[in-house]
C-alpha positions as CSV (number, residue, x, y, z in Angstrom):
1,X,26.9,64.0,-15.9
2,X,29.7,64.8,-13.4
3,X,29.1,65.4,-9.7
4,X,31.0,65.8,-6.5
5,X,29.8,63.2,-4.0
6,X,30.5,61.7,-0.6
7,X,30.7,58.1,-1.8
8,X,32.0,56.3,1.3
9,X,31.9,57.0,5.0
10,X,35.5,58.3,5.3
11,X,37.4,61.5,4.6
12,X,37.4,63.0,1.2
13,X,34.9,63.4,-1.7
14,X,35.1,62.4,-5.3
15,X,34.1,63.5,-8.8
16,X,31.8,60.7,-10.1
17,X,29.6,60.0,-13.1
18,X,25.9,59.9,-12.3
19,X,22.7,59.8,-14.4
20,X,21.3,63.2,-15.3
21,X,18.2,63.7,-13.1
22,X,14.7,64.6,-14.1
23,X,12.2,66.8,-12.2
24,X,9.6,64.9,-10.3
25,X,6.3,66.2,-9.0
26,X,6.7,69.5,-7.3
27,X,10.3,69.8,-8.4
28,X,12.4,71.9,-10.8
29,X,15.5,70.9,-12.7
30,X,18.3,73.5,-12.7
31,X,21.3,73.7,-15.1
32,X,24.0,75.0,-12.8
33,X,25.9,78.2,-13.5
34,X,27.8,78.6,-10.2
35,X,28.0,77.1,-6.7
36,X,29.9,78.1,-3.6
37,X,31.7,76.1,-0.9
38,X,30.4,76.3,2.6
39,X,32.0,75.3,5.9
40,X,29.5,72.4,6.0
41,X,31.1,71.0,2.8
42,X,34.4,71.1,4.7
43,X,32.9,69.2,7.6
44,X,31.7,66.6,5.1
45,X,35.1,66.5,3.4
46,X,36.9,65.9,6.7
47,X,34.2,63.4,7.8
48,X,34.1,64.8,11.3
49,X,31.8,63.7,14.1
50,X,28.9,65.8,12.9
51,X,29.2,64.6,9.3
52,X,29.7,60.9,10.1
53,X,26.7,61.1,12.5
54,X,24.4,62.8,10.0
55,X,25.1,61.6,6.5
56,X,24.4,58.3,4.8
57,X,26.5,58.1,1.6
58,X,26.3,58.1,-1.3
59,X,25.2,61.8,-1.5
60,X,26.0,64.5,-4.0
61,X,27.1,67.4,-1.8
62,X,26.7,71.2,-2.1
63,X,23.8,73.4,-1.0
64,X,24.8,76.9,-2.3
65,X,24.2,77.2,-6.0
66,X,22.4,79.0,-8.7
67,X,21.4,78.4,-12.3
68,X,18.6,78.3,-14.9
69,X,15.4,76.2,-14.7
70,X,15.3,73.8,-17.6
71,X,12.5,71.6,-16.6
72,X,9.3,71.7,-14.5
73,X,8.0,68.7,-12.6
74,X,4.3,67.8,-12.6
75,X,2.1,70.4,-10.8
76,X,4.7,73.2,-10.8
77,X,3.1,76.5,-11.9
78,X,4.9,78.9,-9.7
79,X,8.2,78.7,-11.6
80,X,9.1,78.9,-15.3
81,X,11.6,77.4,-17.6
82,X,14.4,79.9,-18.3
83,X,14.1,81.5,-14.8
84,X,17.3,82.3,-13.0
85,X,17.1,81.0,-9.4
86,X,19.3,80.2,-6.3
87,X,19.0,77.4,-3.8
88,X,17.5,77.5,-0.3
89,X,19.2,74.5,1.3
90,X,16.5,73.7,4.0
91,X,13.7,71.6,2.7
92,X,10.8,71.9,5.1
93,X,7.7,69.8,5.7
94,X,5.1,72.6,5.7
95,X,3.0,70.6,8.2
96,X,4.7,70.7,11.6
97,X,3.7,73.2,14.3
98,X,6.6,75.4,13.5
99,X,5.9,75.5,9.7
100,X,2.2,76.2,10.4
101,X,3.2,79.0,12.8
102,X,5.4,80.7,10.1
103,X,8.6,79.4,11.7
104,X,9.8,77.2,8.9
105,X,13.4,78.0,9.7
106,X,13.1,75.7,12.7
107,X,11.0,73.0,11.0
108,X,11.5,69.8,13.0
109,X,11.5,67.7,9.9
110,X,14.1,69.8,7.9
111,X,16.2,68.0,5.3
112,X,19.3,69.7,4.0
113,X,20.4,69.7,0.3
114,X,23.8,68.1,-0.1
115,X,23.5,66.5,3.4
116,X,20.3,64.5,3.7
117,X,19.4,64.5,0.0
118,X,21.4,65.1,-3.2
119,X,22.7,68.7,-3.5
120,X,24.0,70.9,-6.3
121,X,27.7,70.2,-6.9
122,X,26.8,68.8,-10.3
123,X,26.0,69.9,-13.8
124,X,22.2,69.6,-13.1
125,X,20.3,69.5,-9.8
126,X,16.7,68.8,-8.9
127,X,15.1,70.5,-6.0
128,X,11.6,71.4,-4.7
129,X,10.2,74.3,-6.6
130,X,9.8,76.5,-3.5
131,X,13.5,76.0,-2.7
132,X,14.4,77.6,-6.1
133,X,14.4,81.2,-5.3
134,X,14.0,83.8,-8.1
135,X,17.0,86.1,-8.3
136,X,17.0,89.8,-9.5
137,X,18.2,90.3,-13.0
138,X,21.8,91.6,-13.2
139,X,23.1,89.8,-10.1
140,X,26.2,87.9,-11.1
141,X,26.1,84.1,-10.7
142,X,29.3,84.4,-8.6
143,X,27.2,86.3,-6.0
144,X,23.8,84.6,-6.6
145,X,25.3,81.3,-5.8
146,X,25.8,82.0,-2.1
147,X,22.5,83.7,-1.3
148,X,21.8,80.9,1.1
149,X,24.8,81.9,3.2
150,X,24.1,85.6,2.7
151,X,20.7,84.9,4.1
152,X,22.3,83.8,7.4
153,X,23.9,87.2,7.6
154,X,20.7,89.0,6.7
155,X,18.7,87.0,9.3
156,X,21.2,87.7,12.0
157,X,21.5,91.4,11.2
158,X,17.8,92.0,10.9
159,X,16.9,90.3,14.2
160,X,17.3,93.6,15.9
161,X,17.8,97.4,15.0
162,X,20.6,98.2,12.6
163,X,20.0,101.7,11.3
164,X,22.1,104.3,13.3
165,X,23.3,101.5,15.6
166,X,26.9,100.6,16.6
167,X,27.4,96.9,15.7
168,X,30.1,94.6,16.8
169,X,30.6,91.5,14.6
170,X,32.7,88.7,16.1
171,X,34.5,86.6,13.4
172,X,35.2,87.6,9.9
173,X,34.5,84.3,8.1
174,X,32.4,84.7,4.9
175,X,29.0,85.1,6.8
176,X,30.6,87.7,9.1
177,X,31.9,89.5,6.1
178,X,28.5,89.4,4.5
179,X,27.0,90.8,7.7
180,X,29.3,93.8,7.5
181,X,28.0,94.6,4.1
182,X,24.4,94.1,5.1
183,X,24.8,96.3,8.2
184,X,26.4,99.1,6.1
185,X,23.6,98.9,3.5
186,X,21.0,99.1,6.3
187,X,22.6,102.3,7.7
188,X,24.6,101.2,10.8
189,X,26.5,104.1,12.4
190,X,29.6,102.1,13.1
191,X,30.7,98.5,12.5
192,X,33.5,97.0,14.5
193,X,34.9,93.4,14.1
194,X,37.1,91.0,15.8
195,X,39.3,88.6,13.9
196,X,42.6,86.6,14.4
197,X,43.5,86.0,10.8
198,X,45.3,88.8,8.9
199,X,43.9,87.4,5.7
200,X,40.4,87.8,6.8
201,X,41.0,91.1,8.6
202,X,42.1,92.5,5.3
203,X,38.9,91.3,3.7
204,X,36.9,92.9,6.5
205,X,38.5,96.3,5.8
206,X,37.7,95.8,2.1
207,X,34.0,95.3,2.8
208,X,33.9,98.4,5.0
209,X,34.5,97.6,8.7
210,X,35.3,100.7,10.6
211,X,37.8,99.0,12.9
212,X,39.1,95.4,13.0
213,X,40.3,94.4,16.4
214,X,43.0,91.8,16.4
215,X,45.1,90.0,19.1
216,X,48.0,92.4,18.6
217,X,45.7,95.3,19.6
218,X,45.6,94.0,23.2
219,X,42.5,93.3,25.2
220,X,39.5,93.4,22.8
221,X,37.1,94.6,25.5
222,X,39.4,97.5,26.4
223,X,39.5,98.6,22.7
224,X,35.7,98.3,22.4
225,X,35.2,100.5,25.5
226,X,37.4,103.1,24.0
227,X,35.4,103.0,20.7
228,X,32.0,102.7,22.4
229,X,32.2,103.8,26.0
230,X,28.5,103.0,26.7
231,X,28.8,99.6,25.0
232,X,27.8,98.6,21.5
233,X,24.1,98.5,20.5
234,X,24.3,95.0,19.1
235,X,26.7,92.1,18.7
236,X,26.5,89.6,15.9
237,X,28.4,86.5,17.2
238,X,29.6,84.7,14.1
239,X,32.8,83.0,15.3
240,X,31.6,80.1,17.5
241,X,34.6,80.8,19.8
242,X,34.0,80.8,23.6
243,X,36.1,83.9,24.1
244,X,33.8,85.9,21.7
245,X,30.7,84.7,23.5
246,X,32.0,86.2,26.7
247,X,33.2,89.3,24.9
248,X,29.7,89.8,23.4
249,X,28.0,89.9,26.8
250,X,30.6,92.3,28.2
251,X,30.7,94.6,25.2
252,X,26.9,95.1,24.6
253,X,25.2,98.0,26.3
254,X,22.4,97.6,28.8
255,X,19.2,96.9,26.7
256,X,21.2,95.9,23.6
257,X,21.1,92.6,21.8
258,X,23.4,89.7,21.1
259,X,22.5,87.5,18.1
260,X,24.2,84.1,18.1
261,X,24.8,82.4,14.8
262,X,28.3,80.9,15.4
263,X,28.2,77.1,16.2
264,X,30.4,75.9,19.1
265,X,32.7,72.8,18.9
266,X,31.7,72.3,22.6
267,X,28.1,73.3,22.9
268,X,28.4,73.5,26.7
269,X,29.7,77.0,27.4
270,X,29.9,79.1,30.6
271,X,28.0,82.3,30.4
272,X,27.5,85.1,33.0
273,X,23.7,84.9,33.0
274,X,23.4,87.5,35.8
275,X,25.0,90.0,33.5
276,X,22.5,89.0,30.7
277,X,19.7,89.5,33.2
278,X,20.7,92.6,34.9
279,X,21.8,94.3,31.7
280,X,18.4,93.3,30.1
281,X,20.2,91.8,27.1
282,X,18.1,90.4,24.3
283,X,19.9,87.1,23.7
284,X,18.9,85.4,20.4
285,X,19.6,82.1,18.8
286,X,19.8,82.4,15.0
287,X,19.5,79.5,12.5
288,X,19.1,79.5,8.8
289,X,16.8,82.0,7.0
290,X,13.3,82.9,7.9
291,X,11.3,81.3,5.2
292,X,10.5,83.1,3.1
293,X,10.8,86.6,4.6
294,X,14.6,86.6,4.6
295,X,14.7,85.8,0.9
296,X,12.5,88.8,0.2
297,X,15.0,90.9,2.2
298,X,18.0,89.5,0.3
299,X,16.2,90.3,-3.0
300,X,15.6,93.9,-1.9
301,X,19.2,94.4,-0.8
302,X,20.6,92.9,-4.0
303,X,18.3,95.0,-6.1
304,X,19.3,98.2,-4.2
305,X,22.9,97.7,-5.3
306,X,24.3,98.7,-1.9
307,X,25.9,95.4,-0.9
308,X,29.7,95.2,-1.5
309,X,30.3,91.4,-1.7
310,X,32.9,91.1,-4.5
311,X,35.9,91.1,-2.1
312,X,34.5,88.1,-0.3
313,X,34.8,86.0,-3.5
314,X,38.6,85.2,-3.3
315,X,38.7,82.2,-5.7
316,X,36.7,81.1,-8.8
317,X,37.4,77.7,-10.2
318,X,35.8,74.8,-12.1
319,X,33.9,72.5,-9.9
320,X,36.2,69.6,-10.7
321,X,39.0,71.4,-8.8
322,X,37.2,70.8,-5.5
323,X,40.4,69.4,-4.0
324,X,42.1,72.7,-4.3
325,X,39.1,74.5,-2.9
326,X,39.0,72.2,0.2
327,X,42.7,72.7,0.9
328,X,42.4,76.5,0.6
329,X,39.6,76.4,3.1
330,X,41.4,74.1,5.5
331,X,44.4,76.5,5.4
332,X,42.2,79.5,6.1
333,X,43.4,81.1,2.8
334,X,40.0,81.7,1.2
335,X,36.9,83.8,1.6
336,X,34.2,82.4,-0.6
337,X,35.3,79.8,-3.2
338,X,32.9,79.8,-6.1
339,X,32.7,76.9,-8.6
340,X,31.7,77.3,-12.2
341,X,30.2,74.7,-14.5
342,X,31.1,75.6,-18.0
């Protein structure tokens, strides 16, 4: 079968021929219907410091995908052949302190599909049965493919109150855009966003942001204070940009929350901790999806039909066109790129 793989420790990835896998004990085999490209895949493609320090090629990449189960491994009774599922990228041990305490999203032995083990940019993929998450009927494969990333937005949004709240989301990358739709579906009173790219700002308006604040609007904090004189109730920091971290602390009201999902190129940032303390800000680090509560919340949101995610899918192409997908992402001219496997 064909697969996209990081074959050598250098920039780029390749379409290669590999043997079709079989499901081992505790695993399921999935026939791929769709997969989506994540920023992690771009890091791998570029072979940056993170990728080169983490990966050991050859590895089939890709961790956001969906498809139909075609084979069950020995001992698997909780899934069925013919079931439509999506991938959870974090394979957890189930035995460490965190897993036993219901904190699997911070399992200290986590392995990631498409990074540490073979992923899903292939015609077939084999993953642990528990990582194959049943998806509500009627959800398009083009949407189902990126539930892993959608789960990041759901986890971030649901880490504090949303209904009737004024929410600021910094950064309108795909997960920021998902967060807009999630917050709207959960009844947020107002949703404001910051973004520097006109392309992404337009996507933000399409998914329902009440106001996109861009550099040409002047000082972002001044604009936010005009929109929310007492401060916003919550900030979802999705950008990973130092300026937005500082803005989040300034913009949130006393007693509000700042949920940090964005990852910083330089992890050592300056923060006004006195402001955090004296404002009584709930400052949260967010990683992955709470396993498996977030997936239940995703299913409920998708079944409710209130999420408006179609505008985020800006490109659909066959998975062998990965080179085009990577260049679009590098140029910042894509929302979600979704691969098909027909």
